[in-house]
C-alpha positions in Angstrom: 14.0 0.4 -24.2 14.9 0.4 -20.5 11.7 2.3 -19.6 9.6 -0.3 -21.3 11.2 -3.0 -19.2 10.5 -1.1 -16.0 6.9 -0.6 -17.1 6.5 -4.3 -17.9 8.0 -5.3 -14.5 5.7 -2.9 -12.7 2.6 -4.0 -14.6 3.4 -7.7 -14.1 3.9 -7.4 -10.3 1.2 -4.9 -9.7 -1.2 -6.9 -11.9 -0.4 -10.1 -10.0 -1.1 -8.4 -6.7 -4.4 -7.0 -7.9 -5.4 -10.3 -9.6 -4.8 -12.2 -6.3 -7.1 -9.7 -4.6 -9.7 -10.2 -7.2 -9.5 -13.9 -6.7 -10.0 -13.4 -3.0 -13.1 -11.3 -3.7 -14.6 -13.8 -6.2 -13.7 -17.1 -4.4 -14.0 -16.3 -0.7 -16.6 -14.7 1.5 -14.1 -12.1 2.7 -15.3 -8.5 2.5 -13.3 -6.0 0.4 -12.4 -4.2 3.6 -10.9 -7.3 5.2 -9.0 -8.0 2.0 -7.6 -4.5 2.0 -6.5 -4.7 5.6 -5.0 -8.1 4.9 -3.0 -6.6 2.1 -1.6 -3.9 4.5 -0.8 -6.5 7.1 0.9 -8.8 4.5 3.0 -5.8 3.4 4.1 -5.2 7.0 4.9 -8.9 7.6 6.8 -9.3 4.3 8.7 -6.1 4.9 9.6 -7.1 8.5 10.9 -10.4 7.2 13.0 -8.6 4.6 11.1 -10.1 1.6 9.1 -7.0 0.4 12.1 -4.7 -0.1 13.6 -6.8 -3.0 10.1 -7.0 -4.6 9.7 -3.2 -4.4 13.2 -2.7 -5.8 12.4 -5.0 -8.7 8.9 -3.8 -9.5 9.0 -0.1 -8.5 5.6 1.4 -8.6 4.1 -2.0 -9.3 4.9 -3.0 -5.7 4.8 0.4 -4.0 1.4 1.6 -5.1 -0.8 -1.3 -4.0 -1.8 -1.6 -0.3 1.0 -4.0 0.3 3.4 -1.1 -0.5 1.6 1.0 2.1 2.4 -1.7 4.7 6.0 -1.8 3.5 6.2 2.0 3.9 4.8 1.9 7.4 7.4 -0.8 8.4 10.4 1.0 6.9 9.3 4.3 8.4 9.1 2.7 11.9 12.4 1.0 11.5 14.1 4.2 10.4 12.5 6.3 13.2 13.4 3.7 15.9 17.0 3.8 14.7 17.0 7.6 14.8 15.0 8.5 17.9 14.5 5.3 19.8 11.3 3.9 21.1 9.2 6.9 20.3 9.8 6.1 16.6 7.3 3.3 16.9 4.6 5.9 17.2 5.9 8.5 14.8 7.8 6.6 12.1 4.8 5.1 10.3 2.9 8.3 10.0 5.9 10.3 8.9 6.7 7.8 6.1 3.1 7.7 4.8 2.0 11.3 5.4 2.0 12.1 1.7 -0.2 9.2 0.8 -2.6 9.8 3.7 -2.8 13.5 2.8 -3.5 12.8 -0.8 -6.3 10.3 0.1 -8.0 12.9 2.4 -7.6 15.7 -0.2 -9.0 13.7 -3.1 -11.8 12.3 -0.9 -12.8 15.9 -0.1 -12.7 16.9 -3.7 -14.9 14.0 -4.8 -17.3 14.8 -2.0 -17.6 18.4 -3.2 -18.2 17.4 -6.9 -20.7 14.5 -6.5 -24.0 14.4 -4.6 -24.6 11.4 -2.5 -27.9 9.5 -3.1 -29.8 7.5 -0.6 -29.8 3.7 -1.3 -33.1 2.5 -2.9 
């Protein structure tokens, strides 16, 4: 029963984040790229203010998988690295904490590029 509750919380929060993004796509003239960058920046800002951590604790993957979660991971990685090694952590912490996600994106992009043939636009 407890797994079902975790799944429902993740679905509700993640769904709300994605639904808000869909509203932005449909109701504004913002490009998808700007919306995606806005989500990352929102995750950074909310994390820096201490607001995203409780959301991520509550929703689990529902808050850590969307791009706002990527911004949160960048911020927490930088905070941790600055505490451990000082100012140089500003440059290394974000990449260290998000290395797995970045590596997965590059790997799967390469696999898709190998499987599918690009077509020129008509």
